[in-house]
PAFI-504917 format. One record per residue (C-alpha): x, y, z; residue in one letter; residue number from 1. Coordinates in steps of 0.001 Angstrom, whole numbers, plus 500000, padded with zeros to 6 digits. Example, Ala and Ser with C-alpha at 12.3 -4.5 7.8 and 13.67 -1.06 7.14 Angstrom:
BEGIN
SITE      c1      c2      c3  residu  num
SITE  512300  495500  507800       A    1
SITE  513670  498940  507140       S    2
***
This chain:
BEGIN
SITE      c1      c2      c3  residu  num
SITE  500000  500000  500000       M    1
SITE  501429  503381  498977       A    2
SITE  500438  506831  497840       L    3
SITE  500187  507274  494093       L    4
SITE  502766  510067  494441       S    5
SITE  505283  507456  495668       E    6
SITE  505037  505298  492532       V    7
SITE  508434  505458  490824       L    8
SITE  507804  503543  487598       R    9
SITE  504959  502672  485228       P   10
SITE  502687  499750  486070       G   11
SITE  499181  498747  487091       C   12
SITE  497691  499586  490471       F   13
SITE  494383  499183  492276       R   14
SITE  493041  502308  493947       V   15
SITE  492276  501639  497604       L   16
SITE  490944  505089  498460       R   17
SITE  490876  508715  497374       V   18
SITE  491011  511148  500295       E   19
SITE  489559  514627  500370       G   20
SITE  486558  516623  499249       D   21
SITE  488165  519264  497036       G   22
SITE  487225  520079  493462       L   23
SITE  490180  518096  492061       E   24
SITE  489175  514976  494002       V   25
SITE  485553  515261  492899       T   26
SITE  486669  515655  489278       R   27
SITE  488935  512589  489486       L   28
SITE  486133  510463  490924       K   29
SITE  483771  511563  488142       R   30
SITE  486413  510565  485580       L   31
SITE  486601  507079  487088       G   32
SITE  489589  507337  489418       L   33
SITE  487986  505975  492571       C   34
SITE  488255  503112  495062       A   35
SITE  488529  499614  493577       E   36
SITE  489374  500979  490103       Q   37
SITE  492469  499657  488329       T   38
SITE  494751  502348  486921       V   39
SITE  497856  502101  484790       E   40
SITE  500636  504569  485571       V   41
SITE  501952  505585  482144       V   42
SITE  504479  508265  483178       S   43
SITE  505766  509231  486617       T   44
SITE  506635  512868  485881       G   45
SITE  504730  515921  487050       N   46
SITE  501977  515656  486129       P   47
SITE  501775  511917  486682       L   48
SITE  499993  510326  483704       I   49
SITE  497551  507471  484350       V   50
SITE  495208  505508  482163       S   51
SITE  491830  504820  483770       V   52
SITE  488496  503805  482271       A   53
SITE  489885  504130  478734       G   54
SITE  491175  507678  479246       T   55
SITE  494596  509101  480035       Q   56
SITE  494692  511731  482776       L   57
SITE  497449  514056  483947       G   58
SITE  497363  514447  487733       I   59
SITE  499485  516946  489650       S   60
SITE  501796  515552  492311       R   61
SITE  499898  517441  495032       S   62
SITE  496695  515563  494146       V   63
SITE  498445  512170  493855       T   64
SITE  499270  512542  497566       N   65
SITE  495544  511954  498225       L   66
SITE  495334  508615  496366       I   67
SITE  496291  505318  498038       T   68
SITE  497097  502387  495736       V   69
SITE  498464  498844  495779       E   70
SITE  500300  497019  492977       P   71
SITE  498115  495089  490542       Q   72
SITE  499874  492235  488741       C   73
SITE  497574  491520  485805       Q   74
SITE  498685  494378  483539       I   75
SITE  498098  492441  480291       D   76
SITE  494562  491508  481320       A   77
SITE  493738  495133  482126       V   78
SITE  495162  496425  478826       R   79
SITE  493229  493825  476842       D   80
SITE  490035  494284  478835       G   81
SITE  490200  490647  479989       R   82
SITE  490253  489262  483515       H   83
SITE  492174  486068  484228       R   84
***
């Protein structure tokens, strides 16, 4: 379990929770970045680029401090839309 801001390389992660009530957090949840969602970290720069629900999003490092994730191993299944 780690903050999304602590992710150092691309990969797939499951969102455990998104903290906060601010406008940015509400917007992320509406775009599909919410608890139990699988996200792929595409680029770890600032902004951090993730792919979620078929869309790539750029998220500022300050907002990624509000998102708790855990590694998700089935990256190929997520990319292909399949579950093994």
